[in-house]
Every structure is written in structure tokens, then in C-alpha cells.
N, C-alpha and C positions, 0 to 999 in steps of 0.2 A: 462931767463931774470928776474931780480928782478923788482918789480913794481916801485921802486924808481929810476930805470934807465929811466923811461918814462919821456918825457918832461912835463912841467906844463900844457900845453894845453890838452894833452891826459889824464893826471890825473884829471883835472877839468871835462872833458867830462865823465869820469867814475864816479866821485863824483855826478855829476848832474843826473845820472841814478839811484843812490842809494837812499834809504830812508834817509831823512835828520836827523831824530832822531838817526838812527844807526851811521851815520857819526859823529855827534857831540859826541855821547857817546863813540865811539870806537877809534876815530882817534885824538881827541884833546889831547895834551900832550904826544903823542907817539914820535914825534920828531919836530924839528923846522920847517921843510919844510911843514909837514902836518898842523901845526898851522898856518903858513903863508897863505896856500891855503884855509883852512877850515874857518878861522876867518876873511878872507878878506871881505870887505864891499860888494863886488859884489855877494858873495856867501850867506852871512847871512842877506842881506837886506830883503829877504822874507823867513821867517822860517815857515815850514809846519810841524805841530805836529800832523799829522794823520798817522795811520798805516793801510795799505791796506792788506787784506787777499787775498787768491786765488780767493774768490768769489767777490772780489772788494768791500768788506765791511770794515768799519772802526772798528778797535779793540783798546782797551785801551792800553796806554803806561805803562809799568811796573814801580812800585813806585821807585825802586832803580835807574832806568834810568832817570826818571824825576827829582829825587832828585839831582843827579850828575849834570845834565844840568843846573838846576835852581841855585844851590849853587856854582858851580865851573866855569861855562861857561858864563852864562848870565851877570855877572858883567864885563866881558871883551868885550861884544858885544852889550849891551842893547842900546847904543847910535847910533848904525848902523842899527837898525831894522826899516824898513819902513812898512812891511806887516807881519801879523801873521795869520796863519790858525790853529785853535784849536778845540778840541772836548769838549764835555760837562764835562767829568770827569777830564780833565786837565786844563781847562780854568782858574778857580779860582786860582790855584797854580801859573800858569805862569804869570797872570796879577798882582798878589800880590808880586811877587818876586822883581820887579824893576819898576821904572817909565821909560817909553819909549818915550822920547821927540820927536823922529822922526816918531813915529807910526801914520800912516794916513789911513791904509787899514787893515780891520779886517774881517776874515771869520770864522763864527761859524757853525761847521759842525756836523750833526748827533745829534741834540738837541731834547729832549722831550719838548713838548709845556709847560707843567707845570713847568719844571726846568727853561726854558728860561724866563717865566713870573716872576719868583722869582728874577732873575738877572736884570730884567728891571724895578723893583719897589723898591723904597727906595733909600738910599744913597749908591749905590753899585759902585764898580770899573768900571763895564761896563757902567753904567749910566754916570759916570764922563767922561769916554773916549768919549762916544757918544756926550755929551754936548760940549766938548772942542776941540777935535782934529780929530775924525774919519771922513774922507771925502768919503771913499769907504767902503761899508759894504755888506757882503754876509751872508745870514741867510738860513740855510737848516734845516728844522724841519722834523724829521722822527718819525711819531707818528700815532697811530690810534685814532679815536674819543674816548674820555673818558667821561663817564657820569658825573664825578665830576667837569667837566669844562663846564661853560655855553656858549651858543652861543655868549653872549656879550664878554666874555673873548677871544673867538676865533677871533672875528673881531677886538677887541681892540689891539691884538698883533701888527698888522700893524700900527694902530694909535699911539701906544706907541713908536714904533721905529721912526716914523716920528716926533713925538713931542720931543723926546730926541735928535734926530740927527740934531742938529742945524747947523752942517757943512756939512751934507750929500749932495753930488752931484751925487753919483752913488750908487744905491741900487739894490741888487739881493735878492729876497724874495721868498722862496720856502716853502709853507705850504700846504702839500697834505694830504687830508683825504679821503681815498678810501671808507669808510663805511658810509659817511654822506648822508643826504638828499640833493641831488644836486639841488633841486629846490630852496634852500636857498643860496644866494650868499655867498661866502667865506668872502668877505671884508665888504659888507654892508656899503659902504662909504657914509654916509649922513650928518655927523657932520662937522661943519666948522673947527674943530680942526685937521681934517685929511687933512692937506694941507702942501705944501712946496713951498717956493718962490725961492729956489735955485737948487732943484733937476733937473738934466739934463738928467739922464739915469735911467731907471727902467726896471728890468728884473724880471718877476713875474709869478707864477703859480696860477691859480684861477679855480673855478668850473664852472662859468656861464658867458654868454655873457654880462649880466648885470654888472658884475664886471668890464669888460673892458670898458663899457660905463661910469660907475661911474668914473673910473680913468681919462677919457678924458673929464670930465664934468667941467673943469675949476679949479680943485684942484691943478694942478701943472703948474704954469705959465711959467716956463722955460724948460719944458720937450721937449727934441729934439729927444730922442731915447726911444722907447717902444718895449720891447721884451716880448711877452705874450703867455703863454701856457694855453689854456682853455680846461677843461676836456670835457665839452659838450656845444655845441652852439644850443640853442633853442630859440623860440620866446621870446622877452623881456617882462617881467611882470611888469616892473617899468616905471614910467613916466619920461623918460630921453630923452633929446634932442639929436637926432642922425642926425642932419642936420648942426649944426654950424661948420664952417670951422676951421681946425686945422693947422693954417699957420706956427706954430713954429716947428711942427713935421717934422724931416728930415729922420728918419730911423724908420721903423715899421716892426716887425716880428710877424706873427700870426701862431701858431701851435694848431691844434685840431685833435686828432686821431679818435674820435667817429664820425660816420656819422651824418651829419646835413642836415635838410631840410630848414634851415634858411639862406642859402647862398645868394640867389638872393634878399631877402627882408631885410636881416640884414647885412651880411658881405660886400656886394657890396656897400650898402648905406654908411657904415662906411668908406670904402676906398675912396669913392668919396669926402670925406671931407678933404683929405690929399693933398691939391693942391700943396704944396711945397716939397713933398716927394722926396728924392734922392735915397734911398735904400728901397726895398720892398722884404720881404720874406714871402711866403705862403706855409704851409704844412697842407693840408686839405683833408678830406674825405666828399664828398658831395653826398646826395641822392636827385635825381630829379624825380618828378612824372609827367607823361605825358609831357616829354620834351626831350632834347637831351644832348649830352656830352658838357662839358666845353672844348673849343678849343682855338686856338690862336686868331681867329677873335673876339670871345666873350670877351676874356680877354682884348684885345686892345680896343674894342668899348665900353665896359661897365666899365672898370677900368683905364687902362693905359693912355687913351686919356685925362683923367682928371688930370694927373700928368706930366706936361711939363718939370719938373726939374729931372725926374727920370733917373738915369744912371746905375742902377743895379737892376735886377729882378731875384730872385732865387725862384724856386717853385717846389712843388710836389703835384699834385692834382689828387685824385681818384674820378671818377664820377660813381655812381651807378644809372642807369636809370631804372625806373619801369613804363612801358607803358601798362596798362591793358585795357584801354577804347578807346585809339586812336592809329592809325597806323602812325608811323613816320619812314621815311627812314633814319636810323642812318648812320653817316659817317663811312667809312672804315679807317684803320690805315693810308693808303696813303692820304686820305682826311684830316685826322688830321695833318699829317706832312705838307701838303700843306698849311693848315690854318696858320701855324707858319711861313713858308718861305715867305708868301705874306706880312707879317708885319715886316720883318727884325729882328726877334728874333735871339738870339744866338743859338747854337746847342741845339736841343730839342729831348729827347727820348720819345717814346710812344708805347703803345700796346693796342689793342682792343680785348675784349672777347665777341664775338657775339654768343657763344654756350650755354649760360646760359638758364635755363628753367624759368617758371613762369613769362614770359614776362620781364625778367630782362637782362640788358646788362651792361658791365663795360668797362671803359676806364681809363687809367693812363697816364698822361702827366707830364714830369719833365724836368727841365733845366739840361744841361750838361756842365761841369762835375758835377756829382751828389754830393751835398754838405751836405746832412743830414745823421745823424747816424742811422736813422730808415728807413725801407722800408716796406710799408704795402700792403696787398691784392695781393701779387704776385700770378699769376696763370700760367697755362700751355701755355698761349699765350705769355709769357715773351720773349722778343726779344734778351736778353743778353746785355753785355756791361761790363764796369769796374766800380765797386762800392766799392772802397777801403776805403771809410769813413764809410760805414755801419757797425754797430755793432749788430743791432737787426733787424730780418726779420720775417714777418708774411706771411704765404702762405695760401691761401684759394681757393677752387674750387669745382665744382660739377662733374668735370671730373678727371680721375686718374692722379696722379703724378708718372711718371715712373723714373726708375733709371737714365736715361740720363739727365733728368731735374735736379736731385740732383747733378749729376756730373757737369753740367753747373753752378749751384749755388756755389758749392765748389770752382770753378775756378773764377767766377765773383765777389764773395763776400769773398775775401781771409782772412779778419780779423773778420769774423762773430763770435760773442760771444753768442748770444741768437737766437734760432730758434723756432717758433711756427708753427705747422702744423695743419690746420683745413680742414679735408677732410674725409668724410665717405664712399667714393667710392673706392672699391678695385682696386689694380693694375691689368692691363691686361697682362703685360709682366713680369713674375716673374722668367724667366730663365736668370740668370745673366751670360752674356757672355762678358760684357765690363769690364773695369778695376775697381779696388777697389777705393772707394771714401774716402778721408780723409778731415775732418774738423779740422784743426790744432788748432784753437783757441776757438772752441765751448765749452762754460761753462754750459749753461742752455739749455735744450731741453724740449719743451712742446708738448706732444702727447695725451693729455687727450680727445681731440675731433677729434682724427684721427682713421682711420680703422687700424685693427691689422697688415695689410700688411706694414704700415709705421713704426710700432714698430719693425717688422722684418728687414725692410730696414735699420734702424739706429742702432739697438742694436746688430744684428748679425755681427760678424767681417768679415765674408766672403763678406759682402756688403759694410760696412762702418767702418772706424776707427775714434774713438773719444778719442784721448789721454788725453784731459783735461776736459772731462765731469765731472761736480761736482753736478749738480742739475737736477733732472728729475721730470716732472709732467706727470702722466700717470694713467690709470685705473688699479687697482691692478689685476683684472682678466686677462687682456692682458699681464701684466708683468709676472705673474705666468705661463701663457700658453707658451709664447715665450721662457722663460728660463726653461721650463719643470719642474716647481716647484723648480726652483733654483738649478738645477743639470746640465744644459746644458752648456758645456764649450765654445760653440761658441759665447755666449753673455757675458761670464765672464770678458773678457778683457775690454770691453767698460763700464762695470758696476763696476769694482773693485775700481775706484776712486771716486765713488759717495759719497757725504757727506750729501745729502738731497734728499729724495723722497717724493713727495706730491701726495696723492691719494684723490679722492673725498669722499670715504667712509673709515672709520677706519678698520684696519685689525689686526689680531694676527699674529705675526711673526712666521713662521714655523721653523722647525728644521734646515734647511740648509740656512736660510736667512742670518745669520751673516757671515758665511764663504763666501757667495756670495758677500756680501757688507761689507767688513771688516772695513770700516771707518764710518759706521753708528752707 
């Protein structure tokens, strides 16, 4: 069958799964039918000019491709474009090509901080668009801290965008600096210029809890939705009021992967201010000293009872309890489940690990169906279930992970792309009698804090198949041992597609290294 024999609906479904840059470059002017479909307002209203690699990274668009699209195609569709997604290297060319009278939504992806600052100062095209017509803006900065940029410039980035975005009602701002001093807030919002009277939705990544408190300290009068990812929640160091009611806030989402001891005295106090909240999302890791697990009764009595308008509560909460000086009878998993059923929650999953040492215990509670793309601190007490939205999984335990657990994970996390294994305890059952495990979509595997048994578990093809593995984090000595100095054929298949290997210590590539990893 010829592709042109397909009905329009099927052709459009195919086009929507293809990269838009490839479609515009390859199919426009091929024939009248393709032109009608590709240049239709419904297709080109959102133009995405990003190229994704196998590692889900953005790559630059070839010059000849961009030239053809800008010179031959944009003049035919510029008035139909409502939303643009562009990268740093192509933004200037695309924005200079035409005026876009219907453009109201702009996504700036994979920008360096210094480059974006240049576009946000002076009489630039980006500044004019932000001043006059952009209502929805997404900014993704992908950068390490650079010494030539001051802290003032870092915090001013957010202020600049707010001051320029006179029409902004929806802002997503991702500015992540993994190497910075996290005791300094990312935003440091103290000036009166960092305000907006019309912004209704803000999605932002910050470093500290102070950043969150600053955002809710009266700077955004109309803010009804706040989605915030905080790198680390610790005791507030600033004099910020954490008691004033936030009556206009209707939707709040808080994500923080690092363990915090500031849940009871910080997070709970903040949530109690949101008396008119309708939707609440919590993704937290909490460490409690001389205490007990967070369960359904505590969530209701300490938080939810203060939110009478709440109609949707989505959560994943890990609790690490450290009781060294007091003896507390901690609840079982049945007790945890009962605490939720008494308060009429929706279906809830949970598991309790009471086998940890050093007076530590763990509990994980989460709403079902599971809605997050990450799953943290999974251990051998995991109860199973279906987690088809999860793309990143971190496993940690002081007890061994056996083959059957990994088999369960491959079944219960069918679309897993990244797996981190933290376990220094060797496996007990290394006689593989069960079926081969396959992680169909796994791209990145982190084993650098794992016992060598787990290197064998994943790299040896008799145990596991990893057809799309591209990135490996591992100790070099373990990699050399399992591959028998890169001569062992039983690990060659899982390693042949690797495009990146990260080791803690540098090493000199031996003679057989390149043939074992041909893409490195």
C-alpha cells in the first residue's frame, strides 16, 4: 500500500508522531495533498523547532534545513502560528524571519544563562515580543554555574522576565544550578520590581524553601496555580511571614526529592495557609527524628482538614524515621492502609520497611493510580503494582535485591528509562533459574554505588537484556572485572550501544575497550 492511499486522519496521526522540522523540510511542496495537511492551521499553530536525540537531548538544526523553512515555508504560515518552541541556536533566525501576529506562547529550550541574558537586555526581538504579545512563556536554562556571572545576574534573570512580560499570565521557569551553594536562594526576591499583577500560573524550579516563601509573599496578586520543585527544604533563614492566608491559590504542587527534616515545622505550616485550595500535589521525602510515619490520619488532621474546598489530592511521600533515643511502636503496612481507609481517601498504595538497621525505618505512601514520572527509595518490601507513568526509578536498601525483584520491576515499570541502584549488600541467590529479564526502554543505568553482583545482574545477557542502554554510571574496576577486561562476550550485547560511560575516577582505555564499546 502507498502512503498516499491512507485517509487524511491516518496521515495526520503519522505526521503528529514525526519531528516537525523533518515534516516541514521534507514534505512541503512534494504534492498538493501534503501541502494541504502540513500547512493546515491545526498542524502549524504550534511549531516545535527542537530535535531530540536518542538520549532525549536537544540537538541543533542543520543550517540548510533552517534556511529552507525560514525562506520558503514561514511566509506561507507565519499568520497561523500561535506557539513556538525554539532552541538557543535557532531562536534569533526564526524570530527575525517574520512578524508573528498570532504568536502568544513561546518556549525557550536548552538555553545557557549568559546567552539568554543577552537576549533579555536591550532592544531585542525577544524583549519586544515579551512586552507586547507573549502571554505564555516557558524558559528552560541548561547550565552549570559560571564564575563570570554574578549572583545578582542569576537572580535578576527571573526579575527581568517578569518586568518584560507585561502580558504574561502563565510562566514556566527552570533554572537549575547543581554546583551552587544551596544555602543561597536561587531567586532572592526582595525588590518591589519582582512583581506581577496579572500572572495566574507559575511553574518553577528553585533551590530553597525560602524561594517558595518569597514567591508567596504578596508578589503575585492573581496567582492561582503554583507548581514548584525545590531542590532542598531546610529551615528558613529569612524573615518571611509563613502564616498569612493564601486565599487566591487554587492549585499547589510541591516536589522535593532530597530528604527534609523541615516537614512538620515548615511544609505543614505553609499548606495550612491555603484554605481555598482545590488541587494539591505532594512529592516529598521526609526524615523524622524520634517520631513515626506520615500516614492518612496525620495528613488529614494536620493538612487536609484546613482545605474544605479540596477535591483532588495526589501524593507520593517517603518517610525515613530515625528513633535512637525513644522506643516507638511503629505501624505495620496494614495499619498504614487502615489509616487511609478511615478517612475516605481514594485508593492508596504503601509499603513499610522495618528491617533497616541503625534504628531506621522507612515507609512509602502514594495515591493510585500513580501519577508521577519518578519513584524514589524503592526497596525489597515493594508490594508491586502498575506504574506506567514512571520514567525514573531509584532503588535503595541494606538488604539484597534478588533477581525476582528486578523481574517484578521490569513488569510493573514498563516504560522505565532511568534506573539507579544503591545497594552495597551482595545477592544471596545468584543461581539464575527464572526467566530472562528485559528492560525495553531503559536508556540510563547508574550502578556506581552498587555491589558488583548488580553489575553482573544487569550487564550479563544471561540475566538481563538492555536493548536501548546508552548511558552507564559505574566504577571502572567493577566494569573491567565483569567484562573480564573487555573480552567477555556475555556482556558485549548490553554494552555495544553505550554512548556514554561515567566513572568516578579517570582511566586509560585499554586495548580492547573500543571494540567492546564501538560508539564511544
